[in-house]
N, CA, C and O atoms as a GROMACS GRO file, in nm:
protein
  276
    1UNK      N    1   0.084  -0.117   0.000
    1UNK     CA    2   0.000   0.000   0.000
    1UNK      C    3   0.089   0.124   0.000
    1UNK      O    4   0.183   0.134   0.078
    2UNK      N    5   0.058   0.215  -0.088
    2UNK     CA    6   0.126   0.344  -0.091
    2UNK      C    7   0.056   0.438   0.006
    2UNK      O    8  -0.066   0.451   0.001
    3UNK      N    9   0.131   0.504   0.093
    3UNK     CA   10   0.074   0.597   0.189
    3UNK      C   11   0.127   0.737   0.155
    3UNK      O   12   0.248   0.759   0.148
    4UNK      N   13   0.034   0.831   0.134
    4UNK     CA   14   0.070   0.968   0.102
    4UNK      C   15   0.005   1.063   0.201
    4UNK      O   16  -0.106   1.037   0.249
    5UNK      N   17   0.072   1.171   0.232
    5UNK     CA   18   0.014   1.275   0.316
    5UNK      C   19  -0.034   1.388   0.226
    5UNK      O   20   0.036   1.427   0.133
    6UNK      N   21  -0.151   1.441   0.254
    6UNK     CA   22  -0.208   1.552   0.178
    6UNK      C   23  -0.270   1.650   0.275
    6UNK      O   24  -0.315   1.611   0.382
    7UNK      N   25  -0.273   1.775   0.238
    7UNK     CA   26  -0.340   1.879   0.315
    7UNK      C   27  -0.467   1.920   0.241
    7UNK      O   28  -0.490   1.880   0.127
    8UNK      N   29  -0.547   2.000   0.308
    8UNK     CA   30  -0.670   2.051   0.246
    8UNK      C   31  -0.637   2.118   0.113
    8UNK      O   32  -0.540   2.193   0.101
    9UNK      N   33  -0.720   2.088   0.014
    9UNK     CA   34  -0.709   2.140  -0.124
    9UNK      C   35  -0.594   2.080  -0.203
    9UNK      O   36  -0.568   2.124  -0.315
   10UNK      N   37  -0.524   1.981  -0.148
   10UNK     CA   38  -0.421   1.910  -0.224
   10UNK      C   39  -0.484   1.785  -0.285
   10UNK      O   40  -0.583   1.734  -0.234
   11UNK      N   41  -0.424   1.738  -0.394
   11UNK     CA   42  -0.483   1.627  -0.469
   11UNK      C   43  -0.384   1.514  -0.491
   11UNK      O   44  -0.263   1.528  -0.472
   12UNK      N   45  -0.440   1.401  -0.531
   12UNK     CA   46  -0.365   1.284  -0.576
   12UNK      C   47  -0.425   1.245  -0.710
   12UNK      O   48  -0.547   1.241  -0.725
   13UNK      N   49  -0.340   1.216  -0.808
   13UNK     CA   50  -0.386   1.174  -0.939
   13UNK      C   51  -0.356   1.026  -0.955
   13UNK      O   52  -0.245   0.981  -0.928
   14UNK      N   53  -0.457   0.950  -1.000
   14UNK     CA   54  -0.443   0.806  -1.024
   14UNK      C   55  -0.462   0.783  -1.173
   14UNK      O   56  -0.566   0.817  -1.229
   15UNK      N   57  -0.362   0.726  -1.235
   15UNK     CA   58  -0.369   0.706  -1.380
   15UNK      C   59  -0.376   0.840  -1.451
   15UNK      O   60  -0.318   0.939  -1.405
   16UNK      N   61  -0.446   0.842  -1.562
   16UNK     CA   62  -0.455   0.964  -1.642
   16UNK      C   63  -0.582   1.044  -1.614
   16UNK      O   64  -0.589   1.161  -1.652
   17UNK      N   65  -0.682   0.982  -1.549
   17UNK     CA   66  -0.811   1.052  -1.546
   17UNK      C   67  -0.887   1.042  -1.413
   17UNK      O   68  -1.008   1.064  -1.410
   18UNK      N   69  -0.819   1.009  -1.305
   18UNK     CA   70  -0.884   1.005  -1.174
   18UNK      C   71  -0.806   1.097  -1.079
   18UNK      O   72  -0.684   1.085  -1.065
   19UNK      N   73  -0.878   1.187  -1.015
   19UNK     CA   74  -0.816   1.280  -0.921
   19UNK      C   75  -0.893   1.280  -0.790
   19UNK      O   76  -1.015   1.294  -0.788
   20UNK      N   77  -0.820   1.264  -0.680
   20UNK     CA   78  -0.877   1.271  -0.545
   20UNK      C   79  -0.829   1.401  -0.481
   20UNK      O   80  -0.709   1.429  -0.478
   21UNK      N   81  -0.924   1.480  -0.430
   21UNK     CA   82  -0.889   1.608  -0.368
   21UNK      C   83  -0.941   1.610  -0.225
   21UNK      O   84  -1.057   1.577  -0.200
   22UNK      N   85  -0.856   1.650  -0.132
   22UNK     CA   86  -0.897   1.665   0.007
   22UNK      C   87  -0.973   1.797   0.017
   22UNK      O   88  -0.916   1.904  -0.004
   23UNK      N   89  -1.102   1.789   0.047
   23UNK     CA   90  -1.187   1.908   0.052
   23UNK      C   91  -1.196   1.968   0.190
   23UNK      O   92  -1.200   2.091   0.205
   24UNK      N   93  -1.201   1.882   0.292
   24UNK     CA   94  -1.221   1.932   0.427
   24UNK      C   95  -1.167   1.832   0.527
   24UNK      O   96  -1.177   1.711   0.507
   25UNK      N   97  -1.110   1.883   0.634
   25UNK     CA   98  -1.062   1.798   0.743
   25UNK      C   99  -1.127   1.851   0.870
   25UNK      O  100  -1.112   1.968   0.905
   26UNK      N  101  -1.199   1.762   0.940
   26UNK     CA  102  -1.269   1.801   1.063
   26UNK      C  103  -1.249   1.690   1.165
   26UNK      O  104  -1.324   1.592   1.166
   27UNK      N  105  -1.150   1.706   1.251
   27UNK     CA  106  -1.120   1.602   1.349
   27UNK      C  107  -1.073   1.476   1.281
   27UNK      O  108  -0.973   1.477   1.208
   28UNK      N  109  -1.146   1.365   1.304
   28UNK     CA  110  -1.108   1.238   1.243
   28UNK      C  111  -1.185   1.210   1.114
   28UNK      O  112  -1.182   1.098   1.063
   29UNK      N  113  -1.254   1.310   1.063
   29UNK     CA  114  -1.330   1.294   0.939
   29UNK      C  115  -1.268   1.377   0.828
   29UNK      O  116  -1.228   1.491   0.849
   30UNK      N  117  -1.262   1.319   0.710
   30UNK     CA  118  -1.205   1.386   0.593
   30UNK      C  119  -1.306   1.379   0.480
   30UNK      O  120  -1.362   1.272   0.455
   31UNK      N  121  -1.330   1.490   0.412
   31UNK     CA  122  -1.415   1.489   0.293
   31UNK      C  123  -1.325   1.487   0.171
   31UNK      O  124  -1.234   1.569   0.158
   32UNK      N  125  -1.352   1.391   0.082
   32UNK     CA  126  -1.270   1.372  -0.037
   32UNK      C  127  -1.358   1.395  -0.159
   32UNK      O  128  -1.468   1.340  -0.169
   33UNK      N  129  -1.309   1.474  -0.253
   33UNK     CA  130  -1.375   1.492  -0.381
   33UNK      C  131  -1.308   1.402  -0.483
   33UNK      O  132  -1.185   1.392  -0.485
   34UNK      N  133  -1.387   1.336  -0.567
   34UNK     CA  134  -1.333   1.243  -0.666
   34UNK      C  135  -1.378   1.289  -0.804
   34UNK      O  136  -1.497   1.303  -0.830
   35UNK      N  137  -1.282   1.311  -0.892
   35UNK     CA  138  -1.310   1.342  -1.031
   35UNK      C  139  -1.266   1.221  -1.113
   35UNK      O  140  -1.149   1.184  -1.112
   36UNK      N  141  -1.362   1.160  -1.183
   36UNK     CA  142  -1.333   1.041  -1.262
   36UNK      C  143  -1.435   1.031  -1.375
   36UNK      O  144  -1.542   1.090  -1.367
   37UNK      N  145  -1.403   0.957  -1.479
   37UNK     CA  146  -1.500   0.936  -1.586
   37UNK      C  147  -1.624   0.864  -1.534
   37UNK      O  148  -1.617   0.788  -1.437
   38UNK      N  149  -1.738   0.889  -1.598
   38UNK     CA  150  -1.864   0.828  -1.554
   38UNK      C  151  -1.860   0.676  -1.554
   38UNK      O  152  -1.928   0.612  -1.473
   39UNK      N  153  -1.782   0.617  -1.643
   39UNK     CA  154  -1.779   0.470  -1.651
   39UNK      C  155  -1.698   0.405  -1.538
   39UNK      O  156  -1.697   0.283  -1.526
   40UNK      N  157  -1.632   0.485  -1.456
   40UNK     CA  158  -1.557   0.431  -1.342
   40UNK      C  159  -1.650   0.424  -1.222
   40UNK      O  160  -1.704   0.526  -1.178
   41UNK      N  161  -1.668   0.303  -1.169
   41UNK     CA  162  -1.751   0.286  -1.049
   41UNK      C  163  -1.673   0.335  -0.927
   41UNK      O  164  -1.556   0.302  -0.910
   42UNK      N  165  -1.741   0.413  -0.844
   42UNK     CA  166  -1.682   0.460  -0.719
   42UNK      C  167  -1.777   0.417  -0.608
   42UNK      O  168  -1.890   0.465  -0.598
   43UNK      N  169  -1.730   0.326  -0.523
   43UNK     CA  170  -1.813   0.268  -0.418
   43UNK      C  171  -1.742   0.276  -0.284
   43UNK      O  172  -1.619   0.267  -0.277
   44UNK      N  173  -1.820   0.294  -0.178
   44UNK     CA  174  -1.763   0.286  -0.043
   44UNK      C  175  -1.731   0.139  -0.014
   44UNK      O  176  -1.810   0.050  -0.046
   45UNK      N  177  -1.615   0.115   0.045
   45UNK     CA  178  -1.570  -0.022   0.067
   45UNK      C  179  -1.667  -0.103   0.152
   45UNK      O  180  -1.688  -0.222   0.125
   46UNK      N  181  -1.727  -0.040   0.255
   46UNK     CA  182  -1.818  -0.116   0.342
   46UNK      C  183  -1.940  -0.166   0.265
   46UNK      O  184  -1.996  -0.270   0.298
   47UNK      N  185  -1.982  -0.093   0.162
   47UNK     CA  186  -2.095  -0.137   0.079
   47UNK      C  187  -2.053  -0.255  -0.009
   47UNK      O  188  -2.130  -0.349  -0.027
   48UNK      N  189  -1.932  -0.249  -0.063
   48UNK     CA  190  -1.880  -0.359  -0.144
   48UNK      C  191  -1.871  -0.486  -0.061
   48UNK      O  192  -1.912  -0.593  -0.106
   49UNK      N  193  -1.817  -0.476   0.061
   49UNK     CA  194  -1.804  -0.593   0.149
   49UNK      C  195  -1.941  -0.650   0.184
   49UNK      O  196  -1.959  -0.771   0.181
   50UNK      N  197  -2.036  -0.564   0.216
   50UNK     CA  198  -2.171  -0.610   0.251
   50UNK      C  199  -2.236  -0.681   0.133
   50UNK      O  200  -2.298  -0.786   0.150
   51UNK      N  201  -2.223  -0.625   0.015
   51UNK     CA  202  -2.281  -0.686  -0.105
   51UNK      C  203  -2.218  -0.821  -0.135
   51UNK      O  204  -2.287  -0.916  -0.170
   52UNK      N  205  -2.085  -0.828  -0.121
   52UNK     CA  206  -2.016  -0.956  -0.143
   52UNK      C  207  -2.064  -1.062  -0.045
   52UNK      O  208  -2.085  -1.177  -0.085
   53UNK      N  209  -2.081  -1.026   0.082
   53UNK     CA  210  -2.130  -1.122   0.183
   53UNK      C  211  -2.272  -1.168   0.149
   53UNK      O  212  -2.301  -1.288   0.157
   54UNK      N  213  -2.358  -1.075   0.111
   54UNK     CA  214  -2.496  -1.111   0.077
   54UNK      C  215  -2.500  -1.201  -0.046
   54UNK      O  216  -2.580  -1.295  -0.052
   55UNK      N  217  -2.415  -1.172  -0.145
   55UNK     CA  218  -2.411  -1.256  -0.264
   55UNK      C  219  -2.361  -1.396  -0.232
   55UNK      O  220  -2.412  -1.495  -0.285
   56UNK      N  221  -2.261  -1.406  -0.145
   56UNK     CA  222  -2.209  -1.536  -0.105
   56UNK      C  223  -2.317  -1.616  -0.031
   56UNK      O  224  -2.334  -1.735  -0.056
   57UNK      N  225  -2.389  -1.551   0.059
   57UNK     CA  226  -2.498  -1.619   0.130
   57UNK      C  227  -2.604  -1.667   0.033
   57UNK      O  228  -2.654  -1.779   0.046
   58UNK      N  229  -2.639  -1.585  -0.064
   58UNK     CA  230  -2.741  -1.623  -0.161
   58UNK      C  231  -2.696  -1.742  -0.244
   58UNK      O  232  -2.777  -1.830  -0.275
   59UNK      N  233  -2.568  -1.746  -0.281
   59UNK     CA  234  -2.517  -1.858  -0.361
   59UNK      C  235  -2.514  -1.987  -0.280
   59UNK      O  236  -2.534  -2.095  -0.335
   60UNK      N  237  -2.488  -1.976  -0.151
   60UNK     CA  238  -2.477  -2.094  -0.066
   60UNK      C  239  -2.612  -2.141  -0.012
   60UNK      O  240  -2.621  -2.249   0.046
   61UNK      N  241  -2.716  -2.061  -0.031
   61UNK     CA  242  -2.847  -2.096   0.019
   61UNK      C  243  -2.921  -2.179  -0.086
   61UNK      O  244  -2.953  -2.128  -0.194
   62UNK      N  245  -2.947  -2.304  -0.055
   62UNK     CA  246  -3.016  -2.393  -0.150
   62UNK      C  247  -3.165  -2.363  -0.150
   62UNK      O  248  -3.230  -2.365  -0.046
   63UNK      N  249  -3.217  -2.335  -0.266
   63UNK     CA  250  -3.359  -2.305  -0.279
   63UNK      C  251  -3.422  -2.409  -0.371
   63UNK      O  252  -3.386  -2.420  -0.488
   64UNK      N  253  -3.517  -2.486  -0.318
   64UNK     CA  254  -3.584  -2.588  -0.396
   64UNK      C  255  -3.717  -2.534  -0.445
   64UNK      O  256  -3.813  -2.524  -0.368
   65UNK      N  257  -3.724  -2.500  -0.573
   65UNK     CA  258  -3.842  -2.436  -0.631
   65UNK      C  259  -3.965  -2.529  -0.621
   65UNK      O  260  -4.077  -2.480  -0.606
   66UNK      N  261  -3.946  -2.659  -0.630
   66UNK     CA  262  -4.061  -2.749  -0.625
   66UNK      C  263  -4.127  -2.749  -0.489
   66UNK      O  264  -4.249  -2.765  -0.482
   67UNK      N  265  -4.053  -2.731  -0.382
   67UNK     CA  266  -4.113  -2.722  -0.249
   67UNK      C  267  -4.181  -2.586  -0.228
   67UNK      O  268  -4.268  -2.573  -0.143
   68UNK      N  269  -4.141  -2.489  -0.306
   68UNK     CA  270  -4.199  -2.356  -0.294
   68UNK      C  271  -4.337  -2.350  -0.359
   68UNK      O  272  -4.426  -2.281  -0.309
   69UNK      N  273  -4.355  -2.422  -0.469
   69UNK     CA  274  -4.482  -2.421  -0.543
   69UNK      C  275  -4.581  -2.503  -0.472
   69UNK      O  276  -4.694  -2.516  -0.518
   0.00000   0.00000   0.00000
């Protein structure tokens, strides 16, 4: 993992077309602005983890359609 220090209004560029800008720092909370092409998905990690867990549970849950009807 690369670790960088940034101050308010400073940015990090990823690749050719993604820019992260520190917008505000308030105690232990930081607001980050992200500039990226529309086709790039930007998701909070906790949502990705939750979705992955739910998908895994759904795949492992055996559903017998004949018993349902």
